[in-house]
SEFIZA-3560 file (N, C-alpha, C; in Angstrom, 3 decimals):
REM SEFIZA-3560
<numar><xx>-7.015</xx><yy>39.498</yy><zz>23.948</zz><atom>N</atom></numar>
<numar><xx>-6.340</xx><yy>38.417</yy><zz>23.756</zz><atom>CA</atom></numar>
<numar><xx>-6.107</xx><yy>38.355</yy><zz>22.384</zz><atom>C</atom></numar>
<numar><xx>-7.092</xx><yy>38.370</yy><zz>21.827</zz><atom>N</atom></numar>
<numar><xx>-6.915</xx><yy>38.126</yy><zz>20.141</zz><atom>CA</atom></numar>
<numar><xx>-5.928</xx><yy>38.922</yy><zz>19.433</zz><atom>C</atom></numar>
<numar><xx>-6.454</xx><yy>40.222</yy><zz>20.048</zz><atom>N</atom></numar>
<numar><xx>-5.008</xx><yy>41.381</yy><zz>19.005</zz><atom>CA</atom></numar>
<numar><xx>-3.630</xx><yy>40.567</yy><zz>19.623</zz><atom>C</atom></numar>
<numar><xx>-3.266</xx><yy>40.228</yy><zz>20.533</zz><atom>N</atom></numar>
<numar><xx>-1.765</xx><yy>39.605</yy><zz>20.673</zz><atom>CA</atom></numar>
<numar><xx>-1.349</xx><yy>38.216</yy><zz>19.721</zz><atom>C</atom></numar>
<numar><xx>-2.788</xx><yy>37.359</yy><zz>19.447</zz><atom>N</atom></numar>
<numar><xx>-2.533</xx><yy>36.609</yy><zz>18.900</zz><atom>CA</atom></numar>
<numar><xx>-2.316</xx><yy>36.742</yy><zz>17.596</zz><atom>C</atom></numar>
<numar><xx>-2.850</xx><yy>37.810</yy><zz>17.139</zz><atom>N</atom></numar>
<numar><xx>-2.888</xx><yy>38.358</yy><zz>15.781</zz><atom>CA</atom></numar>
<numar><xx>-1.456</xx><yy>39.051</yy><zz>15.466</zz><atom>C</atom></numar>
<numar><xx>-1.005</xx><yy>39.790</yy><zz>16.300</zz><atom>N</atom></numar>
<numar><xx>0.215</xx><yy>40.416</yy><zz>16.035</zz><atom>CA</atom></numar>
<numar><xx>1.658</xx><yy>39.178</yy><zz>16.437</zz><atom>C</atom></numar>
<numar><xx>1.013</xx><yy>38.285</yy><zz>16.917</zz><atom>N</atom></numar>
<numar><xx>2.063</xx><yy>37.697</yy><zz>17.211</zz><atom>CA</atom></numar>
<numar><xx>2.232</xx><yy>36.634</yy><zz>15.698</zz><atom>C</atom></numar>
<numar><xx>0.977</xx><yy>36.558</yy><zz>15.123</zz><atom>N</atom></numar>
<numar><xx>0.710</xx><yy>35.515</yy><zz>13.825</zz><atom>CA</atom></numar>
<numar><xx>1.541</xx><yy>36.422</yy><zz>12.725</zz><atom>C</atom></numar>
<numar><xx>0.673</xx><yy>37.674</yy><zz>13.085</zz><atom>N</atom></numar>
<numar><xx>1.711</xx><yy>38.892</yy><zz>11.626</zz><atom>CA</atom></numar>
<numar><xx>3.381</xx><yy>38.891</yy><zz>11.585</zz><atom>C</atom></numar>
<numar><xx>3.918</xx><yy>38.821</yy><zz>13.050</zz><atom>N</atom></numar>
<numar><xx>5.192</xx><yy>38.894</yy><zz>12.963</zz><atom>CA</atom></numar>
<numar><xx>5.787</xx><yy>37.718</yy><zz>12.702</zz><atom>C</atom></numar>
<numar><xx>5.234</xx><yy>36.577</yy><zz>12.960</zz><atom>N</atom></numar>
<numar><xx>5.949</xx><yy>35.220</yy><zz>12.640</zz><atom>CA</atom></numar>
<numar><xx>5.890</xx><yy>35.171</yy><zz>11.059</zz><atom>C</atom></numar>
<numar><xx>5.053</xx><yy>35.496</yy><zz>10.276</zz><atom>N</atom></numar>
<numar><xx>4.765</xx><yy>35.678</yy><zz>8.760</zz><atom>CA</atom></numar>
<numar><xx>5.497</xx><yy>36.729</yy><zz>8.089</zz><atom>C</atom></numar>
<numar><xx>6.083</xx><yy>37.731</yy><zz>8.816</zz><atom>N</atom></numar>
<numar><xx>6.736</xx><yy>38.618</yy><zz>8.241</zz><atom>CA</atom></numar>
<numar><xx>7.856</xx><yy>37.922</yy><zz>8.211</zz><atom>C</atom></numar>
<numar><xx>8.507</xx><yy>37.410</yy><zz>9.609</zz><atom>N</atom></numar>
<numar><xx>9.915</xx><yy>36.532</yy><zz>9.664</zz><atom>CA</atom></numar>
<numar><xx>10.114</xx><yy>35.735</yy><zz>8.629</zz><atom>C</atom></numar>
<numar><xx>9.105</xx><yy>34.663</yy><zz>8.500</zz><atom>N</atom></numar>
<numar><xx>8.928</xx><yy>33.486</yy><zz>7.027</zz><atom>CA</atom></numar>
<numar><xx>9.344</xx><yy>34.282</yy><zz>5.925</zz><atom>C</atom></numar>
<numar><xx>8.634</xx><yy>35.364</yy><zz>5.464</zz><atom>N</atom></numar>
<numar><xx>9.172</xx><yy>35.835</yy><zz>4.438</zz><atom>CA</atom></numar>
<numar><xx>10.400</xx><yy>36.289</yy><zz>4.373</zz><atom>C</atom></numar>
<numar><xx>10.982</xx><yy>36.982</yy><zz>5.309</zz><atom>N</atom></numar>
<numar><xx>12.152</xx><yy>37.406</yy><zz>5.303</zz><atom>CA</atom></numar>
<numar><xx>13.078</xx><yy>36.255</yy><zz>4.980</zz><atom>C</atom></numar>
<numar><xx>12.919</xx><yy>35.519</yy><zz>5.764</zz><atom>N</atom></numar>
<numar><xx>13.911</xx><yy>33.660</yy><zz>5.900</zz><atom>CA</atom></numar>
<numar><xx>13.731</xx><yy>33.377</yy><zz>4.178</zz><atom>C</atom></numar>
<numar><xx>12.395</xx><yy>33.604</yy><zz>3.584</zz><atom>N</atom></numar>
<numar><xx>12.351</xx><yy>33.079</yy><zz>2.520</zz><atom>CA</atom></numar>
<numar><xx>13.203</xx><yy>34.166</yy><zz>1.213</zz><atom>C</atom></numar>
<numar><xx>13.654</xx><yy>35.053</yy><zz>1.741</zz><atom>N</atom></numar>
<numar><xx>14.035</xx><yy>36.010</yy><zz>0.892</zz><atom>CA</atom></numar>
<numar><xx>15.798</xx><yy>36.008</yy><zz>1.368</zz><atom>C</atom></numar>
<numar><xx>15.795</xx><yy>35.810</yy><zz>2.141</zz><atom>N</atom></numar>
<numar><xx>17.297</xx><yy>35.252</yy><zz>2.140</zz><atom>CA</atom></numar>
<numar><xx>17.910</xx><yy>34.240</yy><zz>1.903</zz><atom>C</atom></numar>
<numar><xx>16.824</xx><yy>33.195</yy><zz>2.013</zz><atom>N</atom></numar>
<numar><xx>17.200</xx><yy>31.770</yy><zz>0.852</zz><atom>CA</atom></numar>
<numar><xx>17.308</xx><yy>31.814</yy><zz>-0.331</zz><atom>C</atom></numar>
<numar><xx>17.081</xx><yy>33.167</yy><zz>-0.855</zz><atom>N</atom></numar>
<numar><xx>16.752</xx><yy>33.076</yy><zz>-2.359</zz><atom>CA</atom></numar>
<numar><xx>17.950</xx><yy>33.644</yy><zz>-2.767</zz><atom>C</atom></numar>
<numar><xx>18.245</xx><yy>34.996</yy><zz>-1.902</zz><atom>N</atom></numar>
<numar><xx>19.542</xx><yy>35.893</yy><zz>-2.259</zz><atom>CA</atom></numar>
<numar><xx>20.735</xx><yy>34.315</yy><zz>-2.178</zz><atom>C</atom></numar>
<numar><xx>20.470</xx><yy>33.854</yy><zz>-1.308</zz><atom>N</atom></numar>
<numar><xx>21.677</xx><yy>32.576</yy><zz>-1.013</zz><atom>CA</atom></numar>
<numar><xx>22.189</xx><yy>31.482</yy><zz>-2.142</zz><atom>C</atom></numar>
<numar><xx>20.745</xx><yy>31.481</yy><zz>-2.911</zz><atom>N</atom></numar>
<numar><xx>20.612</xx><yy>30.303</yy><zz>-3.644</zz><atom>CA</atom></numar>
<numar><xx>20.971</xx><yy>30.964</yy><zz>-5.648</zz><atom>C</atom></numar>
<numar><xx>21.521</xx><yy>32.173</yy><zz>-5.257</zz><atom>N</atom></numar>
<numar><xx>21.723</xx><yy>32.907</yy><zz>-6.648</zz><atom>CA</atom></numar>
<numar><xx>22.991</xx><yy>32.729</yy><zz>-6.754</zz><atom>C</atom></numar>
<numar><xx>23.303</xx><yy>31.915</yy><zz>-8.143</zz><atom>N</atom></numar>
<numar><xx>24.817</xx><yy>31.400</yy><zz>-8.249</zz><atom>CA</atom></numar>
<numar><xx>25.648</xx><yy>32.335</yy><zz>-8.459</zz><atom>C</atom></numar>
<numar><xx>26.998</xx><yy>32.534</yy><zz>-7.959</zz><atom>N</atom></numar>
<numar><xx>27.756</xx><yy>33.584</yy><zz>-8.310</zz><atom>CA</atom></numar>
<numar><xx>28.857</xx><yy>33.303</yy><zz>-9.677</zz><atom>C</atom></numar>
<numar><xx>29.278</xx><yy>34.287</yy><zz>-9.921</zz><atom>N</atom></numar>
<numar><xx>29.712</xx><yy>34.861</yy><zz>-11.238</zz><atom>CA</atom></numar>
<numar><xx>31.275</xx><yy>34.532</yy><zz>-11.144</zz><atom>C</atom></numar>
<numar><xx>32.121</xx><yy>34.104</yy><zz>-11.943</zz><atom>N</atom></numar>
<numar><xx>33.467</xx><yy>33.732</yy><zz>-12.094</zz><atom>CA</atom></numar>
<numar><xx>34.712</xx><yy>34.718</yy><zz>-11.233</zz><atom>C</atom></numar>
<numar><xx>35.410</xx><yy>34.349</yy><zz>-10.746</zz><atom>N</atom></numar>
<numar><xx>36.470</xx><yy>35.425</yy><zz>-10.086</zz><atom>CA</atom></numar>
<numar><xx>37.018</xx><yy>36.096</yy><zz>-11.130</zz><atom>C</atom></numar>
<numar><xx>37.442</xx><yy>37.128</yy><zz>-11.164</zz><atom>N</atom></numar>
<numar><xx>38.154</xx><yy>38.058</yy><zz>-12.449</zz><atom>CA</atom></numar>
<numar><xx>39.561</xx><yy>37.771</yy><zz>-11.921</zz><atom>C</atom></numar>
<numar><xx>40.297</xx><yy>37.539</yy><zz>-12.753</zz><atom>N</atom></numar>
<numar><xx>41.769</xx><yy>37.478</yy><zz>-12.879</zz><atom>CA</atom></numar>
<numar><xx>42.441</xx><yy>38.479</yy><zz>-11.709</zz><atom>C</atom></numar>
<numar><xx>42.066</xx><yy>39.547</yy><zz>-11.929</zz><atom>N</atom></numar>
<numar><xx>42.820</xx><yy>40.549</yy><zz>-11.124</zz><atom>CA</atom></numar>
<numar><xx>42.680</xx><yy>39.801</yy><zz>-9.337</zz><atom>C</atom></numar>
<numar><xx>41.834</xx><yy>39.265</yy><zz>-9.280</zz><atom>N</atom></numar>
<numar><xx>41.542</xx><yy>38.413</yy><zz>-7.394</zz><atom>CA</atom></numar>
<numar><xx>42.279</xx><yy>37.320</yy><zz>-7.668</zz><atom>C</atom></numar>
<numar><xx>42.174</xx><yy>36.580</yy><zz>-8.938</zz><atom>N</atom></numar>
<numar><xx>43.125</xx><yy>35.343</yy><zz>-8.609</zz><atom>CA</atom></numar>
<numar><xx>45.005</xx><yy>35.511</yy><zz>-9.051</zz><atom>C</atom></numar>
<numar><xx>44.997</xx><yy>36.503</yy><zz>-9.398</zz><atom>N</atom></numar>
<numar><xx>46.797</xx><yy>36.720</yy><zz>-9.735</zz><atom>CA</atom></numar>
<numar><xx>47.092</xx><yy>37.534</yy><zz>-8.633</zz><atom>C</atom></numar>
<numar><xx>46.218</xx><yy>38.096</yy><zz>-7.658</zz><atom>N</atom></numar>
<numar><xx>46.982</xx><yy>38.449</yy><zz>-6.592</zz><atom>CA</atom></numar>
<numar><xx>48.285</xx><yy>38.090</yy><zz>-6.079</zz><atom>C</atom></numar>
<numar><xx>48.306</xx><yy>37.177</yy><zz>-5.479</zz><atom>N</atom></numar>
<numar><xx>49.476</xx><yy>36.559</yy><zz>-4.789</zz><atom>CA</atom></numar>
<numar><xx>50.856</xx><yy>36.767</yy><zz>-6.055</zz><atom>C</atom></numar>
<numar><xx>50.478</xx><yy>37.019</yy><zz>-7.442</zz><atom>N</atom></numar>
<numar><xx>51.942</xx><yy>36.775</yy><zz>-8.177</zz><atom>CA</atom></numar>
<numar><xx>51.855</xx><yy>38.429</yy><zz>-8.681</zz><atom>C</atom></numar>
<numar><xx>50.713</xx><yy>38.911</yy><zz>-8.706</zz><atom>N</atom></numar>
<numar><xx>51.053</xx><yy>40.249</yy><zz>-9.308</zz><atom>CA</atom></numar>
<numar><xx>50.392</xx><yy>41.576</yy><zz>-8.804</zz><atom>C</atom></numar>
<numar><xx>50.297</xx><yy>41.465</yy><zz>-7.152</zz><atom>N</atom></numar>
<numar><xx>49.583</xx><yy>41.723</yy><zz>-6.395</zz><atom>CA</atom></numar>
<numar><xx>50.579</xx><yy>43.090</yy><zz>-5.794</zz><atom>C</atom></numar>
<numar><xx>49.435</xx><yy>44.047</yy><zz>-5.051</zz><atom>N</atom></numar>
<numar><xx>50.913</xx><yy>45.183</yy><zz>-4.623</zz><atom>CA</atom></numar>
<numar><xx>51.781</xx><yy>44.793</yy><zz>-3.927</zz><atom>C</atom></numar>
<numar><xx>51.149</xx><yy>43.916</yy><zz>-2.641</zz><atom>N</atom></numar>
<numar><xx>52.017</xx><yy>43.600</yy><zz>-1.508</zz><atom>CA</atom></numar>
<numar><xx>53.079</xx><yy>42.772</yy><zz>-2.086</zz><atom>C</atom></numar>
<numar><xx>52.900</xx><yy>41.591</yy><zz>-3.174</zz><atom>N</atom></numar>
<numar><xx>53.822</xx><yy>41.121</yy><zz>-4.010</zz><atom>CA</atom></numar>
<numar><xx>55.128</xx><yy>41.772</yy><zz>-4.595</zz><atom>C</atom></numar>
<numar><xx>54.661</xx><yy>42.571</yy><zz>-5.255</zz><atom>N</atom></numar>
<numar><xx>55.645</xx><yy>43.404</yy><zz>-6.353</zz><atom>CA</atom></numar>
<numar><xx>56.369</xx><yy>44.370</yy><zz>-5.448</zz><atom>C</atom></numar>
<numar><xx>55.704</xx><yy>45.232</yy><zz>-4.814</zz><atom>N</atom></numar>
<numar><xx>56.171</xx><yy>46.356</yy><zz>-3.830</zz><atom>CA</atom></numar>
<numar><xx>56.786</xx><yy>46.053</yy><zz>-2.684</zz><atom>C</atom></numar>
<numar><xx>56.071</xx><yy>45.219</yy><zz>-1.925</zz><atom>N</atom></numar>
<numar><xx>56.930</xx><yy>44.994</yy><zz>-0.725</zz><atom>CA</atom></numar>
<numar><xx>57.810</xx><yy>44.162</yy><zz>-0.320</zz><atom>C</atom></numar>
<numar><xx>57.125</xx><yy>42.701</yy><zz>-1.485</zz><atom>N</atom></numar>
<numar><xx>58.210</xx><yy>41.889</yy><zz>-1.120</zz><atom>CA</atom></numar>
<numar><xx>59.272</xx><yy>41.940</yy><zz>-2.171</zz><atom>C</atom></numar>
<numar><xx>59.150</xx><yy>42.418</yy><zz>-3.537</zz><atom>N</atom></numar>
<numar><xx>60.393</xx><yy>42.641</yy><zz>-4.354</zz><atom>CA</atom></numar>
<numar><xx>61.274</xx><yy>43.848</yy><zz>-3.788</zz><atom>C</atom></numar>
<numar><xx>60.679</xx><yy>44.877</yy><zz>-3.426</zz><atom>N</atom></numar>
<numar><xx>61.507</xx><yy>46.460</yy><zz>-3.280</zz><atom>CA</atom></numar>
<numar><xx>61.931</xx><yy>46.577</yy><zz>-2.319</zz><atom>C</atom></numar>
<numar><xx>60.858</xx><yy>46.940</yy><zz>-1.318</zz><atom>N</atom></numar>
<numar><xx>61.063</xx><yy>47.294</yy><zz>-0.245</zz><atom>CA</atom></numar>
<numar><xx>61.557</xx><yy>46.726</yy><zz>1.040</zz><atom>C</atom></numar>
<numar><xx>61.552</xx><yy>45.035</yy><zz>0.712</zz><atom>N</atom></numar>
<numar><xx>62.165</xx><yy>44.244</yy><zz>1.682</zz><atom>CA</atom></numar>
<numar><xx>63.401</xx><yy>44.624</yy><zz>1.790</zz><atom>C</atom></numar>
<numar><xx>64.310</xx><yy>44.625</yy><zz>1.002</zz><atom>N</atom></numar>
<numar><xx>65.625</xx><yy>44.767</yy><zz>0.718</zz><atom>CA</atom></numar>
<numar><xx>66.360</xx><yy>46.257</yy><zz>1.298</zz><atom>C</atom></numar>
<numar><xx>65.416</xx><yy>46.774</yy><zz>1.214</zz><atom>N</atom></numar>
<numar><xx>65.955</xx><yy>48.263</yy><zz>1.817</zz><atom>CA</atom></numar>
<numar><xx>65.068</xx><yy>49.090</yy><zz>2.590</zz><atom>C</atom></numar>
<numar><xx>65.788</xx><yy>48.945</yy><zz>3.809</zz><atom>N</atom></numar>
<numar><xx>65.279</xx><yy>49.235</yy><zz>5.310</zz><atom>CA</atom></numar>
<numar><xx>64.708</xx><yy>50.810</yy><zz>5.163</zz><atom>C</atom></numar>
<numar><xx>65.466</xx><yy>51.610</yy><zz>4.470</zz><atom>N</atom></numar>
<numar><xx>65.590</xx><yy>53.232</yy><zz>4.347</zz><atom>CA</atom></numar>
<numar><xx>63.998</xx><yy>53.356</yy><zz>3.789</zz><atom>C</atom></numar>
<numar><xx>64.138</xx><yy>52.824</yy><zz>2.070</zz><atom>N</atom></numar>
<numar><xx>62.996</xx><yy>53.176</yy><zz>1.597</zz><atom>CA</atom></numar>
<numar><xx>61.593</xx><yy>52.537</yy><zz>2.328</zz><atom>C</atom></numar>
<numar><xx>61.839</xx><yy>51.433</yy><zz>3.260</zz><atom>N</atom></numar>
<numar><xx>61.000</xx><yy>50.571</yy><zz>3.610</zz><atom>CA</atom></numar>
<numar><xx>60.245</xx><yy>51.611</yy><zz>4.807</zz><atom>C</atom></numar>
<numar><xx>60.964</xx><yy>52.122</yy><zz>5.327</zz><atom>N</atom></numar>
<numar><xx>60.870</xx><yy>53.371</yy><zz>6.641</zz><atom>CA</atom></numar>
<numar><xx>60.421</xx><yy>54.560</yy><zz>5.938</zz><atom>C</atom></numar>
<numar><xx>60.326</xx><yy>54.831</yy><zz>4.848</zz><atom>N</atom></numar>
<numar><xx>59.911</xx><yy>56.161</yy><zz>4.517</zz><atom>CA</atom></numar>
<numar><xx>58.753</xx><yy>55.590</yy><zz>3.814</zz><atom>C</atom></numar>
<numar><xx>58.334</xx><yy>54.483</yy><zz>3.477</zz><atom>N</atom></numar>
<numar><xx>57.222</xx><yy>54.281</yy><zz>2.793</zz><atom>CA</atom></numar>
<numar><xx>56.015</xx><yy>54.053</yy><zz>3.533</zz><atom>C</atom></numar>
<numar><xx>56.508</xx><yy>53.176</yy><zz>4.405</zz><atom>N</atom></numar>
<numar><xx>55.503</xx><yy>52.733</yy><zz>6.026</zz><atom>CA</atom></numar>
<numar><xx>55.537</xx><yy>53.920</yy><zz>6.955</zz><atom>C</atom></numar>
<numar><xx>56.593</xx><yy>54.565</yy><zz>7.301</zz><atom>N</atom></numar>
<numar><xx>56.518</xx><yy>55.696</yy><zz>8.175</zz><atom>CA</atom></numar>
<numar><xx>57.068</xx><yy>54.768</yy><zz>9.551</zz><atom>C</atom></numar>
<numar><xx>57.374</xx><yy>53.243</yy><zz>9.554</zz><atom>N</atom></numar>
<numar><xx>57.933</xx><yy>52.614</yy><zz>10.550</zz><atom>CA</atom></numar>
<numar><xx>58.928</xx><yy>51.523</yy><zz>9.871</zz><atom>C</atom></numar>
<numar><xx>59.819</xx><yy>51.659</yy><zz>11.108</zz><atom>N</atom></numar>
<numar><xx>60.958</xx><yy>50.571</yy><zz>10.384</zz><atom>CA</atom></numar>
<numar><xx>60.608</xx><yy>49.035</yy><zz>10.313</zz><atom>C</atom></numar>
<numar><xx>60.965</xx><yy>47.899</yy><zz>9.731</zz><atom>N</atom></numar>
<numar><xx>60.729</xx><yy>46.921</yy><zz>9.419</zz><atom>CA</atom></numar>
<numar><xx>60.498</xx><yy>46.285</yy><zz>10.993</zz><atom>C</atom></numar>
<numar><xx>61.227</xx><yy>46.184</yy><zz>11.936</zz><atom>N</atom></numar>
<numar><xx>60.939</xx><yy>45.965</yy><zz>13.108</zz><atom>CA</atom></numar>
<numar><xx>59.589</xx><yy>46.674</yy><zz>14.181</zz><atom>C</atom></numar>
<numar><xx>59.114</xx><yy>47.340</yy><zz>13.412</zz><atom>N</atom></numar>
<numar><xx>58.039</xx><yy>48.397</yy><zz>14.007</zz><atom>CA</atom></numar>
<numar><xx>57.135</xx><yy>47.333</yy><zz>13.386</zz><atom>C</atom></numar>
<numar><xx>56.966</xx><yy>47.257</yy><zz>12.127</zz><atom>N</atom></numar>
<numar><xx>55.896</xx><yy>46.896</yy><zz>11.105</zz><atom>CA</atom></numar>
<numar><xx>55.521</xx><yy>45.751</yy><zz>11.554</zz><atom>C</atom></numar>
<numar><xx>56.445</xx><yy>44.508</yy><zz>12.158</zz><atom>N</atom></numar>
<numar><xx>56.358</xx><yy>43.182</yy><zz>12.464</zz><atom>CA</atom></numar>
<numar><xx>55.549</xx><yy>43.265</yy><zz>14.024</zz><atom>C</atom></numar>
<numar><xx>56.117</xx><yy>44.128</yy><zz>14.585</zz><atom>N</atom></numar>
<numar><xx>55.617</xx><yy>44.375</yy><zz>15.996</zz><atom>CA</atom></numar>
<numar><xx>54.385</xx><yy>44.662</yy><zz>16.234</zz><atom>C</atom></numar>
<numar><xx>53.472</xx><yy>45.564</yy><zz>14.959</zz><atom>N</atom></numar>
<numar><xx>52.264</xx><yy>46.061</yy><zz>14.918</zz><atom>CA</atom></numar>
<numar><xx>51.578</xx><yy>44.597</yy><zz>14.558</zz><atom>C</atom></numar>
<numar><xx>52.279</xx><yy>44.350</yy><zz>13.493</zz><atom>N</atom></numar>
<numar><xx>51.516</xx><yy>42.954</yy><zz>12.781</zz><atom>CA</atom></numar>
<numar><xx>51.253</xx><yy>41.822</yy><zz>14.005</zz><atom>C</atom></numar>
<numar><xx>52.176</xx><yy>41.602</yy><zz>14.870</zz><atom>N</atom></numar>
<numar><xx>51.976</xx><yy>40.632</yy><zz>15.591</zz><atom>CA</atom></numar>
<numar><xx>51.134</xx><yy>40.943</yy><zz>16.810</zz><atom>C</atom></numar>
<numar><xx>50.568</xx><yy>42.042</yy><zz>17.054</zz><atom>N</atom></numar>
<numar><xx>49.877</xx><yy>42.552</yy><zz>17.648</zz><atom>CA</atom></numar>
<numar><xx>48.263</xx><yy>42.431</yy><zz>17.221</zz><atom>C</atom></numar>
<numar><xx>47.968</xx><yy>42.769</yy><zz>15.950</zz><atom>N</atom></numar>
<numar><xx>46.895</xx><yy>42.602</yy><zz>15.333</zz><atom>CA</atom></numar>
<numar><xx>46.644</xx><yy>41.501</yy><zz>14.475</zz><atom>C</atom></numar>
<numar><xx>47.298</xx><yy>40.426</yy><zz>14.054</zz><atom>N</atom></numar>
<numar><xx>47.601</xx><yy>39.785</yy><zz>13.406</zz><atom>CA</atom></numar>
<numar><xx>46.143</xx><yy>38.560</yy><zz>13.077</zz><atom>C</atom></numar>
<numar><xx>46.110</xx><yy>38.404</yy><zz>14.701</zz><atom>N</atom></numar>
<numar><xx>45.107</xx><yy>37.742</yy><zz>15.406</zz><atom>CA</atom></numar>
<numar><xx>43.673</xx><yy>37.918</yy><zz>14.774</zz><atom>C</atom></numar>
<numar><xx>43.336</xx><yy>39.238</yy><zz>15.207</zz><atom>N</atom></numar>
<numar><xx>42.295</xx><yy>39.916</yy><zz>14.498</zz><atom>CA</atom></numar>
<numar><xx>41.869</xx><yy>40.133</yy><zz>13.337</zz><atom>C</atom></numar>
<numar><xx>42.768</xx><yy>39.970</yy><zz>12.440</zz><atom>N</atom></numar>
<numar><xx>42.612</xx><yy>40.272</yy><zz>10.752</zz><atom>CA</atom></numar>
<numar><xx>42.869</xx><yy>39.106</yy><zz>10.081</zz><atom>C</atom></numar>
<numar><xx>43.132</xx><yy>37.842</yy><zz>10.793</zz><atom>N</atom></numar>
<numar><xx>43.216</xx><yy>36.694</yy><zz>10.015</zz><atom>CA</atom></numar>
<numar><xx>41.895</xx><yy>36.059</yy><zz>9.868</zz><atom>C</atom></numar>
<numar><xx>42.171</xx><yy>35.565</yy><zz>8.263</zz><atom>N</atom></numar>
<numar><xx>40.392</xx><yy>35.193</yy><zz>7.817</zz><atom>CA</atom></numar>
<numar><xx>40.796</xx><yy>33.560</yy><zz>7.561</zz><atom>C</atom></numar>
<numar><xx>40.225</xx><yy>32.767</yy><zz>7.444</zz><atom>N</atom></numar>
<numar><xx>40.066</xx><yy>31.462</yy><zz>7.372</zz><atom>CA</atom></numar>
<numar><xx>39.800</xx><yy>31.323</yy><zz>5.803</zz><atom>C</atom></numar>
<numar><xx>40.752</xx><yy>30.473</yy><zz>5.217</zz><atom>N</atom></numar>
<numar><xx>40.413</xx><yy>30.260</yy><zz>3.650</zz><atom>CA</atom></numar>
<numar><xx>39.292</xx><yy>29.726</yy><zz>3.314</zz><atom>C</atom></numar>
<numar><xx>38.686</xx><yy>29.550</yy><zz>2.177</zz><atom>N</atom></numar>
<numar><xx>37.794</xx><yy>28.420</yy><zz>2.183</zz><atom>CA</atom></numar>
<numar><xx>37.252</xx><yy>28.367</yy><zz>0.434</zz><atom>C</atom></numar>
<numar><xx>36.742</xx><yy>27.829</yy><zz>0.026</zz><atom>N</atom></numar>
<numar><xx>36.713</xx><yy>26.934</yy><zz>-1.602</zz><atom>CA</atom></numar>
<numar><xx>36.678</xx><yy>28.193</yy><zz>-2.122</zz><atom>C</atom></numar>
<numar><xx>35.746</xx><yy>29.343</yy><zz>-1.819</zz><atom>N</atom></numar>
<numar><xx>35.535</xx><yy>30.771</yy><zz>-2.464</zz><atom>CA</atom></numar>
<numar><xx>36.852</xx><yy>31.488</yy><zz>-2.639</zz><atom>C</atom></numar>
<numar><xx>37.080</xx><yy>31.421</yy><zz>-1.624</zz><atom>N</atom></numar>
<numar><xx>38.569</xx><yy>32.526</yy><zz>-1.049</zz><atom>CA</atom></numar>
<numar><xx>39.643</xx><yy>31.621</yy><zz>-0.515</zz><atom>C</atom></numar>
<numar><xx>40.440</xx><yy>31.111</yy><zz>-1.350</zz><atom>N</atom></numar>
<numar><xx>41.009</xx><yy>30.003</yy><zz>-0.808</zz><atom>CA</atom></numar>
<numar><xx>42.562</xx><yy>30.724</yy><zz>-0.486</zz><atom>C</atom></numar>
<numar><xx>43.008</xx><yy>32.022</yy><zz>-1.083</zz><atom>N</atom></numar>
<numar><xx>43.680</xx><yy>32.843</yy><zz>-0.293</zz><atom>CA</atom></numar>
<numar><xx>43.322</xx><yy>33.810</yy><zz>0.139</zz><atom>C</atom></numar>
<numar><xx>42.864</xx><yy>34.311</yy><zz>1.394</zz><atom>N</atom></numar>
<numar><xx>42.734</xx><yy>35.315</yy><zz>1.897</zz><atom>CA</atom></numar>
<numar><xx>43.768</xx><yy>36.424</yy><zz>1.801</zz><atom>C</atom></numar>
<numar><xx>43.527</xx><yy>37.832</yy><zz>2.253</zz><atom>N</atom></numar>
<numar><xx>44.231</xx><yy>38.683</yy><zz>2.143</zz><atom>CA</atom></numar>
<numar><xx>45.117</xx><yy>38.614</yy><zz>3.613</zz><atom>C</atom></numar>
<numar><xx>46.116</xx><yy>38.738</yy><zz>3.607</zz><atom>N</atom></numar>
<numar><xx>47.141</xx><yy>38.494</yy><zz>5.028</zz><atom>CA</atom></numar>
<numar><xx>46.741</xx><yy>39.489</yy><zz>5.673</zz><atom>C</atom></numar>
<numar><xx>46.597</xx><yy>39.737</yy><zz>7.070</zz><atom>N</atom></numar>
<numar><xx>47.324</xx><yy>40.542</yy><zz>8.051</zz><atom>CA</atom></numar>
<numar><xx>48.503</xx><yy>41.344</yy><zz>7.877</zz><atom>C</atom></numar>
<numar><xx>49.603</xx><yy>41.094</yy><zz>7.413</zz><atom>N</atom></numar>
<numar><xx>50.711</xx><yy>42.007</yy><zz>6.751</zz><atom>CA</atom></numar>
<numar><xx>50.093</xx><yy>42.778</yy><zz>5.840</zz><atom>C</atom></numar>
<numar><xx>49.281</xx><yy>42.438</yy><zz>4.623</zz><atom>N</atom></numar>
<numar><xx>48.912</xx><yy>43.028</yy><zz>3.575</zz><atom>CA</atom></numar>
<numar><xx>48.047</xx><yy>43.923</yy><zz>4.087</zz><atom>C</atom></numar>
<numar><xx>46.819</xx><yy>43.444</yy><zz>4.952</zz><atom>N</atom></numar>
<numar><xx>45.692</xx><yy>44.183</yy><zz>5.483</zz><atom>CA</atom></numar>
<numar><xx>46.409</xx><yy>45.845</yy><zz>5.896</zz><atom>C</atom></numar>
<numar><xx>47.695</xx><yy>45.488</yy><zz>6.963</zz><atom>N</atom></numar>
<numar><xx>48.804</xx><yy>46.430</yy><zz>7.644</zz><atom>CA</atom></numar>
<numar><xx>48.825</xx><yy>47.199</yy><zz>6.328</zz><atom>C</atom></numar>
<numar><xx>49.764</xx><yy>46.750</yy><zz>5.487</zz><atom>N</atom></numar>
<numar><xx>50.665</xx><yy>47.718</yy><zz>4.962</zz><atom>CA</atom></numar>
<numar><xx>49.200</xx><yy>48.290</yy><zz>3.904</zz><atom>C</atom></numar>
<numar><xx>48.353</xx><yy>48.394</yy><zz>3.700</zz><atom>N</atom></numar>
<numar><xx>47.305</xx><yy>49.077</yy><zz>3.086</zz><atom>CA</atom></numar>
<numar><xx>46.979</xx><yy>49.781</yy><zz>3.864</zz><atom>C</atom></numar>
<numar><xx>46.449</xx><yy>49.758</yy><zz>5.181</zz><atom>N</atom></numar>
<numar><xx>46.097</xx><yy>50.583</yy><zz>5.780</zz><atom>CA</atom></numar>
<numar><xx>47.292</xx><yy>51.912</yy><zz>6.677</zz><atom>C</atom></numar>
<numar><xx>48.390</xx><yy>51.502</yy><zz>6.327</zz><atom>N</atom></numar>
<numar><xx>49.505</xx><yy>52.278</yy><zz>7.280</zz><atom>CA</atom></numar>
<numar><xx>49.937</xx><yy>53.243</yy><zz>5.233</zz><atom>C</atom></numar>
<numar><xx>49.722</xx><yy>53.276</yy><zz>4.471</zz><atom>N</atom></numar>
<numar><xx>49.697</xx><yy>53.454</yy><zz>2.876</zz><atom>CA</atom></numar>
<numar><xx>48.842</xx><yy>54.382</yy><zz>3.099</zz><atom>C</atom></numar>
//
């Protein structure tokens, strides 16, 4: 009977130490966000290449992704909800499902 109590106490102590480690990691201040991430919506791969160049040319779009625009939108509609990430204070503009699909297909 005593050994069960000792094991339980030991388990609870280890769990408490793990919780303290997790809390310590969470309280570490984050570094500033690099410009490469903050300027993604203006200067990123999807904005420059896809929106500015490939959207206007169906043939180039198909060669680049190996899908037509209609097929791309269909695949995107199937998986978009699964890929969606909510915005937060730290990530105000998360990567969209279309952007993730574009990187995956490429």
